[in-house]
N, C-alpha and C positions, 0 to 999 in steps of 0.2 A: 504494500500500500504506500509506503514511504517513497519507494522508487517511482511509482506512478505519479505521485504529487510532485516530486522533484523534476521529473521529465516535463510535466505541464508548466512548472515555474520557469524552466529553462526556455521552453517554447514561447512563453509569454514575454520573456526578457529579450528575445531575438530582435524585435524592432528597435528597442532601446539601445542594444549593443550596435546595431547597424547604424543608427543615427549618431552614436558616439564616434563610430568609425568614419562617417562622413565628415563630422566636425574636425576630426584629426587630419583627414585628407585636405580639408580647406584651411588647415593651420589655425584653427580656432581652439580655444580652451574648452573641452567638454565639461569641465567642472564649474563653469559659470552658469548661474541659473538663468540669465537672460536669453541664452540660446535655447533653453528648454521650454520656457514659459509659453511660447506661441505654439508649440508642437505637442504638448503633453496629451491633449485629448486625442489627437490623431494616432499617437504612439500607443495609447491604451486601447483604442479601437482596433488597431492593427494587431496588437498582442492578443486580444480576445478573438479576433478572426482566426489567427493562427492556431490557437488552442481549440476552438470549435471545429476547424477544419481537420485537425489531427484526430479529434475524438470521432468525427464522422468517418474518416478514413479507417480508423481502427475498427469501428463498428461494421463497416462495409466489407472489410477484408479479413476479419477474424476467422479463425478456424471454426467450422460448425460441426457439431456431432450429430449425425443423421438420426440416430436412435433416441437421443434425448437423455435426460437425467432421470435416474431411478432413485427416489428418496430412501432414506434408511427405513428398514422394515424388519419384522420378526420372521424367521424361518426356523421351524423345529425348535422353538424356544431360545434361539440365539439371535442376537441383534446383528443384522447385516448392514454395514455402513453404506451410505449413499455413494453412487458412482455413475459415470457416464458409460453407456453401452454402445 
């Protein structure tokens, strides 16, 4: 779960890192707040778009189990754990 959250945070940060790289290429200081004030909304929306797109692609391309999930159940007095068949 932590890995999944960290991956999404990195994807969200990509537009911010790209903008900082552009500022560096233009020989401007990326640590000055004046450069970021006009762009913060666009960067947040771009980060959200990247995260939503990655979640959609993961959902569309994930491995599917054709038989489905069998929940835990009792067989002959023994508990059989849930599993994909």
